[in-house]
C-alpha positions in Angstrom: 23.5 23.2 -37.1 22.4 19.9 -35.7 25.4 17.4 -34.6 26.2 15.1 -37.5 28.0 11.8 -37.3 29.4 12.1 -40.6 30.7 15.4 -40.1 32.9 13.9 -37.3 34.0 11.1 -40.0 34.9 13.9 -42.7 36.6 15.8 -40.3 39.0 13.3 -39.1 39.5 11.9 -42.4 40.6 15.6 -43.2 42.8 15.9 -40.1 44.5 12.5 -40.2 45.2 12.5 -44.2 48.4 11.3 -43.7 48.2 8.9 -40.8 47.8 5.1 -41.2 44.0 4.1 -40.5 43.5 0.5 -41.1 45.6 -2.7 -41.2 44.8 -6.2 -41.9 47.1 -8.1 -39.4 50.3 -8.8 -41.0 48.9 -7.5 -43.9 48.3 -4.3 -46.0 48.0 -0.9 -44.8 45.7 1.7 -45.7 46.1 5.4 -44.8 43.5 7.8 -44.2 43.8 9.2 -47.6 43.5 5.7 -49.2 40.4 4.9 -47.4 38.8 8.5 -48.8 40.0 7.3 -52.5 38.4 4.0 -51.9 35.3 5.6 -50.6 34.9 7.7 -53.7 35.5 4.8 -56.0 33.0 2.5 -54.1 30.2 5.5 -54.6 31.0 5.6 -58.5 30.1 1.8 -58.4 27.0 2.3 -56.4 25.6 5.1 -58.3 26.1 3.0 -61.8 24.5 0.3 -60.2 21.3 2.0 -59.5 21.8 2.1 -55.8 20.1 5.4 -54.0 20.3 7.1 -51.0 18.0 5.3 -48.1 18.7 2.0 -50.1 20.1 -1.2 -47.7 23.4 -2.3 -48.4 24.5 -5.6 -46.5 28.0 -6.4 -45.5 28.9 -10.0 -44.5 32.7 -10.8 -44.0 35.2 -11.5 -41.1 36.5 -8.3 -39.7 38.7 -6.5 -42.2 39.8 -3.4 -43.8 37.7 -3.8 -46.5 34.9 -4.4 -44.1 35.3 -1.2 -42.4 35.9 0.9 -45.7 32.6 -0.1 -47.1 30.7 0.6 -43.9 31.8 3.9 -43.9 31.5 4.2 -47.8 27.9 3.3 -47.3 27.0 5.7 -44.8 28.8 8.4 -46.5 26.9 7.8 -49.8 23.6 8.1 -47.8 22.7 4.4 -47.9 21.5 2.3 -44.7 24.3 -0.3 -43.7 23.2 -3.8 -42.9 26.1 -5.6 -41.1 25.4 -9.5 -40.9 27.8 -11.9 -38.5 30.0 -13.7 -40.9 29.2 -16.8 -38.8 25.6 -17.2 -39.5 24.6 -19.8 -42.0 23.6 -19.1 -45.6 19.7 -19.6 -44.9 20.1 -16.7 -42.1 22.2 -14.4 -44.5 19.5 -15.0 -47.4 16.7 -14.3 -44.7 18.2 -11.3 -43.3 19.3 -9.8 -47.0 15.5 -10.4 -47.9 13.9 -9.0 -44.9 15.8 -5.8 -44.8 15.1 -5.3 -48.6 18.9 -4.9 -49.2 19.7 -3.8 -52.7 23.4 -4.7 -52.6 25.3 -7.2 -50.9 29.1 -7.1 -50.1 30.1 -10.9 -49.2 33.5 -12.4 -48.3 34.4 -15.2 -50.7 34.5 -17.8 -47.6 30.6 -16.8 -46.8 30.0 -16.3 -50.8 30.7 -19.6 -51.8 27.9 -21.1 -49.9 25.4 -18.3 -50.4 22.7 -18.6 -53.5 21.8 -15.1 -55.2 18.6 -16.9 -56.7 17.6 -16.8 -53.1 17.9 -13.1 -52.9 16.2 -11.8 -56.0 15.8 -8.2 -55.4 19.6 -7.5 -54.8 20.8 -5.2 -57.6 24.3 -5.8 -56.9 26.8 -8.4 -55.6 30.4 -7.7 -54.7 33.6 -9.3 -53.3 34.4 -8.0 -50.0 38.0 -9.5 -50.5 38.8 -7.6 -53.7 35.9 -5.4 -54.5 35.3 -7.4 -57.7 31.6 -7.9 -59.1 30.0 -10.9 -58.9 26.7 -10.3 -60.5 24.7 -7.1 -61.3 21.5 -6.3 -62.7 23.4 -3.5 -64.7 25.3 -5.5 -66.9 27.7 -2.0 -67.5 29.2 -2.4 -63.8 31.5 -4.9 -64.6 33.2 -2.2 -67.1 33.1 0.5 -64.8 34.6 -1.7 -61.8 37.2 -2.7 -64.5 37.8 0.9 -65.7 37.1 2.6 -62.1 40.6 4.7 -62.3 39.4 6.1 -65.3 36.0 6.8 -63.9 37.6 8.5 -61.0 40.0 10.4 -62.9 37.2 12.2 -64.7 35.3 12.7 -61.8 38.3 14.4 -60.1 40.4 15.5 -63.2 43.1 17.8 -61.4 43.4 15.1 -58.4 41.4 14.3 -55.3 42.3 16.0 -52.0 41.2 16.5 -48.4 39.1 19.3 -49.8 37.1 16.7 -52.1 35.7 14.9 -48.8 32.1 15.6 -48.7 29.8 12.9 -47.3 25.9 12.6 -47.0 24.3 15.5 -45.2 22.2 13.2 -42.8 19.1 14.1 -40.6 19.4 13.0 -36.4 16.5 10.6 -36.9 17.6 9.2 -40.4 18.1 5.5 -40.4 22.0 4.8 -40.6 22.5 1.0 -39.6 20.0 -2.1 -39.5 21.8 -4.1 -37.2 20.0 -7.9 -36.7 20.3 -9.3 -33.3 20.2 -13.0 -34.7 20.0 -14.5 -37.7 17.0 -17.2 -37.7 13.8 -16.3 -39.2 11.5 -16.6 -35.7 14.2 -14.5 -33.7 15.7 -12.0 -35.7 14.6 -8.5 -35.0 16.2 -5.5 -37.1 17.2 -3.0 -34.7 17.1 0.2 -36.7 19.8 2.7 -35.5 19.5 6.4 -36.5 22.3 8.5 -37.1 21.8 10.6 -33.5 22.7 7.5 -31.9 25.8 6.9 -33.9 27.0 10.8 -33.1 26.0 10.5 -29.2 28.1 7.2 -29.1 31.0 8.7 -30.9 31.0 11.8 -29.2 30.9 10.4 -25.8 33.8 8.1 -26.6 35.7 11.0 -27.7 34.8 13.4 -24.6 35.6 10.4 -22.2 38.5 8.5 -23.1 41.3 10.9 -23.0 44.2 8.4 -23.6 43.3 7.8 -27.0 45.0 10.1 -29.6 45.9 10.4 -33.2 48.2 7.7 -34.6 47.5 5.5 -31.3 47.1 1.5 -32.3 44.0 -0.1 -31.7 43.6 -3.9 -32.0 40.2 -4.9 -33.8 38.9 -8.2 -32.1 35.3 -7.9 -31.6 32.9 -8.9 -34.3 32.1 -5.7 -36.4 28.7 -6.9 -37.4 27.8 -5.9 -33.3 27.4 -2.9 -32.3 30.1 -3.1 -29.3 33.0 -3.7 -31.8 31.7 -1.6 -34.2 31.2 1.7 -32.0 34.3 1.8 -29.9 36.8 -0.2 -32.0 36.0 1.2 -35.4 33.6 4.4 -35.2 35.6 5.9 -32.1 38.9 5.1 -33.4 38.3 6.5 -37.0 37.1 9.9 -35.2 40.2 9.9 -33.2 42.2 9.2 -35.8 43.8 6.0 -34.7 45.2 3.2 -36.6 42.8 0.1 -36.2 44.6 -3.5 -36.8 42.0 -6.2 -37.7 42.6 -9.7 -36.4 41.5 -11.3 -39.8 41.1 -14.8 -38.4 39.9 -16.2 -35.4 41.1 -14.4 -32.5 42.5 -17.4 -30.4 44.3 -16.6 -27.4 47.8 -17.3 -29.3 46.8 -14.8 -32.0 45.7 -12.2 -29.1 48.6 -12.3 -27.2 50.9 -12.1 -30.1 48.9 -9.2 -31.5 49.1 -7.3 -28.1 52.8 -7.7 -27.8 53.4 -6.3 -31.7 50.5 -3.6 -31.5 50.7 -2.4 -28.2 47.0 -0.6 -28.3 46.0 2.3 -26.3 42.8 0.8 -25.6 41.3 -2.7 -25.4 38.0 -3.8 -25.6 37.1 -7.2 -24.5 34.6 -9.6 -23.6 34.7 -11.2 -19.9 35.8 -14.7 -21.4 39.3 -13.2 -22.8 40.1 -11.6 -19.5 39.0 -14.3 -17.5 40.6 -17.1 -19.2 43.8 -15.0 -19.0 43.6 -14.5 -15.1 42.6 -18.0 -14.2 45.1 -19.7 -16.7 48.1 -17.8 -16.0 47.5 -16.0 -12.6 45.5 -18.1 -10.3 47.7 -21.0 -10.6 50.5 -19.0 -9.6 48.6 -17.9 -6.7 47.9 -21.6 -5.2 51.5 -22.3 -4.9 52.0 -22.8 -1.2 54.8 -20.4 -0.9 53.2 -17.6 -2.7 49.9 -18.4 -0.6 52.0 -17.7 2.5 53.9 -14.6 1.5 50.8 -13.0 0.4 49.9 -13.1 4.1 53.0 -11.1 4.8 52.8 -7.3 5.1 54.7 -5.4 2.6 55.6 -8.5 0.7 52.2 -9.0 -0.6 52.0 -5.9 -2.1 55.5 -6.7 -3.9 53.7 -9.9 -5.0 50.7 -8.1 -6.4 52.5 -5.4 -8.2 54.6 -8.1 -9.7 51.5 -9.9 -11.0 50.2 -6.6 -12.2 53.3 -6.3 -14.1 53.0 -9.4 -16.0 49.4 -8.8 -16.6 49.9 -5.3 -18.0 52.6 -7.1 -20.2 50.1 -9.6 -21.4 47.9 -6.6 -22.8 51.0 -4.9 -24.6 51.8 -2.7 -21.8 50.5 0.6 -23.4 46.5 0.6 -22.5 44.8 3.8 -21.0 42.1 1.0 -19.9 40.2 -2.3 -20.6 36.7 -1.9 -21.5 35.0 -5.2 -20.7 31.2 -5.4 -21.7 29.0 -7.9 -23.1 28.3 -9.7 -20.4 28.9 -9.9 -16.4 32.4 -10.3 -15.2 33.1 -13.5 -12.8 33.0 -11.9 -9.4 36.2 -13.7 -8.3 38.4 -12.6 -11.3 36.8 -8.8 -10.5 37.9 -9.0 -7.1 41.4 -9.6 -8.0 41.7 -7.3 -10.7 41.0 -4.5 -8.3 43.3 -5.9 -5.6 46.3 -5.2 -7.9 44.8 -1.8 -9.0 44.6 -3.1 -12.6 43.1 -0.4 -15.3 39.9 -2.4 -16.1 36.3 -1.0 -16.4 33.2 -2.6 -17.1 30.1 -1.3 -19.3 26.7 -1.9 -19.8 24.8 -1.7 -23.3 22.6 -3.1 -25.8 22.3 -3.1 -29.8 19.1 -1.2 -29.1 21.2 1.9 -27.7 24.1 1.7 -30.5 25.0 0.6 -27.7 26.0 2.5 -24.9 23.8 3.0 -21.6 26.5 3.1 -18.8 30.3 3.6 -18.6 32.7 5.0 -16.0 36.5 5.5 -16.4 38.7 3.1 -14.4 39.9 5.2 -11.7 36.5 5.9 -10.6 34.3 2.8 -11.5 33.0 1.1 -8.8 33.7 -2.5 -8.4 30.7 -5.0 -9.0 28.8 -2.0 -11.1 28.6 -1.4 -15.0 29.5 2.5 -14.7 27.5 5.3 -14.6 24.5 6.4 -17.2 26.3 8.2 -20.2 25.7 11.5 -21.4 22.4 12.5 -23.2 20.7 9.4 -21.7 19.0 8.7 -18.3 18.0 5.5 -16.9 15.7 4.7 -14.1 14.6 1.4 -12.2 11.1 0.1 -12.5 10.6 -0.3 -8.7 9.5 1.8 -5.5 13.1 1.4 -4.2 15.7 1.9 -7.1 18.7 1.7 -4.7 17.7 -1.8 -3.0 15.0 -2.8 -4.6 15.7 -4.8 -8.1 13.2 -3.4 -11.0 13.7 -3.7 -14.8 16.5 -1.1 -16.0 14.5 1.6 -18.3 16.3 3.9 -20.3 15.4 6.9 -22.6 17.9 9.3 -24.5 19.6 10.1 -27.8 21.3 6.7 -28.1 18.0 4.7 -28.0 16.8 3.1 -31.4 14.1 4.2 -33.9 12.3 0.7 -33.1 12.3 -3.2 -35.0 12.3 -3.0 -38.6 9.0 -3.9 -40.0 8.1 -5.3 -36.7 5.7 -3.0 -35.0 4.5 -5.7 -32.1 8.2 -6.4 -31.1 8.8 -2.4 -31.1 5.5 -1.9 -28.9 6.6 -4.6 -26.2 9.6 -2.4 -25.5 8.9 1.3 -26.4 6.8 2.9 -23.9 4.5 5.9 -25.2 6.5 8.4 -22.9 10.0 7.5 -25.0 11.4 5.1 -22.2 12.6 1.5 -23.2 12.5 -1.8 -21.6 16.1 -3.4 -21.6 14.9 -6.5 -20.3 17.5 -6.6 -17.8 17.2 -6.1 -14.0 19.2 -3.7 -11.9 19.6 -1.1 -9.1 21.1 2.3 -8.8 23.2 3.6 -6.0 23.1 7.1 -4.3 26.8 7.7 -6.5 24.7 7.1 -10.1 26.4 4.0 -10.6 24.7 1.0 -12.3 24.3 -2.4 -10.9 23.0 -5.5 -12.9 21.3 -7.7 -10.7 19.9 -10.2 -13.4 19.1 -10.6 -16.9 15.4 -11.0 -17.3 16.7 -11.7 -21.1 18.5 -15.1 -21.4 20.9 -14.1 -24.0 24.8 -15.9 -23.4 27.6 -14.1 -24.8 29.9 -16.2 -27.2 33.6 -16.4 -26.9 34.3 -13.6 -29.2 31.4 -11.2 -28.3 28.8 -13.0 -30.5 25.3 -13.2 -29.2 23.6 -16.4 -28.6 20.0 -16.7 -27.9 19.5 -20.2 -26.2 15.9 -20.0 -27.4 16.9 -20.6 -30.8 19.1 -23.5 -30.3 16.3 -25.0 -27.9 14.0 -24.5 -30.7 15.8 -26.7 -32.9 16.3 -29.2 -30.4 12.9 -29.5 -28.8 11.8 -30.3 -32.5 14.2 -33.5 -32.6 13.5 -37.0 -32.0 12.3 -37.9 -28.5 13.0 -34.7 -27.0 10.1 -33.1 -24.9 12.1 -29.7 -23.6 15.6 -28.4 -23.3 17.3 -25.7 -21.6 20.8 -24.2 -23.2 23.0 -23.1 -20.4 26.8 -21.7 -20.4 29.4 -23.2 -18.3 33.1 -22.4 -18.3 32.7 -20.9 -22.1 30.8 -24.0 -23.0 27.1 -24.5 -24.1 25.7 -27.3 -22.6 22.1 -28.7 -23.3 20.0 -30.0 -20.5 17.3 -32.4 -21.8 14.2 -33.8 -20.8 13.2 -36.7 -23.0 9.7 -37.3 -23.9 9.9 -40.5 -21.9 6.1 -41.6 -23.0 7.4 -41.6 -26.9 10.5 -43.7 -25.7 8.5 -46.3 -23.7 5.9 -46.6 -26.6 8.5 -47.1 -28.8 10.0 -49.5 -26.7 13.2 -48.5 -26.6 15.5 -49.2 -23.5 15.9 -46.2 -21.0 19.8 -47.2 -21.5 19.7 -46.5 -25.4 18.4 -43.0 -24.9 22.0 -41.5 -24.6 23.0 -42.6 -27.7 19.7 -41.1 -29.4 20.4 -37.7 -27.6 24.0 -37.9 -29.0 22.7 -38.1 -32.3 20.3 -35.1 -31.7 23.1 -33.1 -30.5 25.4 -33.9 -33.3 22.8 -33.0 -36.1 21.8 -29.9 -34.1 25.7 -28.7 -34.1 25.5 -29.2 -38.1 22.9 -26.6 -38.2 24.3 -24.1 -35.7 27.4 -21.4 -36.2 30.4 -22.7 -34.7 30.1 -20.5 -31.6 26.5 -21.8 -30.9 27.6 -25.6 -31.0 26.5 -27.6 -27.9 29.8 -29.3 -26.3 27.6 -32.0 -24.2 24.2 -32.4 -22.6 22.8 -33.7 -19.5 19.4 -35.8 -19.3 16.7 -34.9 -17.0 14.3 -37.5 -15.5 11.5 -34.9 -14.6 10.2 -31.8 -16.5 11.8 -28.4 -15.9 10.4 -26.5 -13.2 7.7 -23.7 -14.7 6.0 -20.5 -14.3 2.2 -19.9 -14.0 2.4 -19.0 -17.5 4.1 -22.3 -18.2 7.5 -20.7 -19.1 10.6 -22.6 -17.7 12.2 -20.8 -14.6 15.6 -20.8 -16.2 17.3 -19.2 -13.3 17.0 -22.3 -11.2 19.1 -24.3 -13.7 22.2 -21.7 -14.4 25.5 -22.6 -13.2 26.1 -21.3 -9.6 29.7 -19.7 -10.8 27.9 -17.6 -13.5 25.3 -16.5 -11.9 
């Protein structure tokens, strides 16, 4: 029998029937048996709405118990989940729904109020994620079915609904499970086709290699579930292990995160570098700069005592109960990493991409090599496209069970990354040392990681900015967690229009203000800098981005 992802989930629900599964922070808790019941009721609605196996079902909303229940419900039914980041603008959401050919849309009320069902003509069923109410359906009887759902459920399971009744879709390894869009805008979004074998392989790897997580353990979900990193390791892994997932249903501000860690005391923490860097830079580094501490850090034995005290404080800040903190999504600041290593902090840095659902490399914190992103995971292989992979930087190529099927309805983009022999181009540059540790040496892709783990594609923002008045070209960079626009104005047009150079600041500020109204909150530009000369280009006339990156984030 082939390895099946849904079999893992089915078995876990049965085994952990009476344990808590999902809680909305400071809200309702669902046990595994409640999740199973809700999934069955959801299936009754999908069936009556005419949703078939293989149909796409879009999910848009903030992280919540209902989001997770629906995600598992979609797969267990045999449909394909299309998770959409709740911060995307309505036109981006409409585009993804239409491009994916979704037949049902489950939307949170905060997203729905700005959406327009007429812009999504092929959708058969619209449901509210907050309470599973029917917004609109092409099948009129659905409202009745929803109102009398307990009656329908009772007819289907007349004796009672038990763990023995949990039977999910029998999927094939190559079957499409999740269609994950890397971005919202029409010209940049690519639907990554993630098959069941990738979900199984990622989930099985976490089961085999994270020994400090046990049934009933607490996990805080703060990464966006519409992205594979948070989805795979805060959700799929946690449910497979029988853990209790707590959803931070609001934007995870440092205050909310600190509160949640203190009360929930998670066993595993998944984070993006920014969260860790903020805590270390704001809470720890200022302490180390105090004259007396600086002096004592030079005294043998006492220096270790101070480091131990700091480690204890830092462990407490994260709830003091975690097996390790896995950091992913972008490079960790070198100074912060050196400090964490010096206090023997339980952290590790992994590497992945949506196209691998997401894992490529990982190593447990006690064998993790500083500066690396771990070792290639089970059922995957990687090679460096250079003649000397240890010393000469080359593109990282990957192959194996985690790799996607391709980009949905986009053979050109698929062909650009998938090689005929099964290897996939990651677009990232690196080296592999003799122990098998992978080191990222540069990103040939320009993606920036947002504060809560969102993918920001600078080209999208530049694309809009470059179309604005008197802008010749621009580069978006990230500095200290903020987006900055470097703008080369069209000085020729400025002079032609008789505009004083002193006025150009005001015009560009107006452009940036307008740009920010069109962007999701995490893609807003904080400030801009004007350039007198055009940006340096390659022979192909593309901007040499690396020349303009801030030194500390290289």
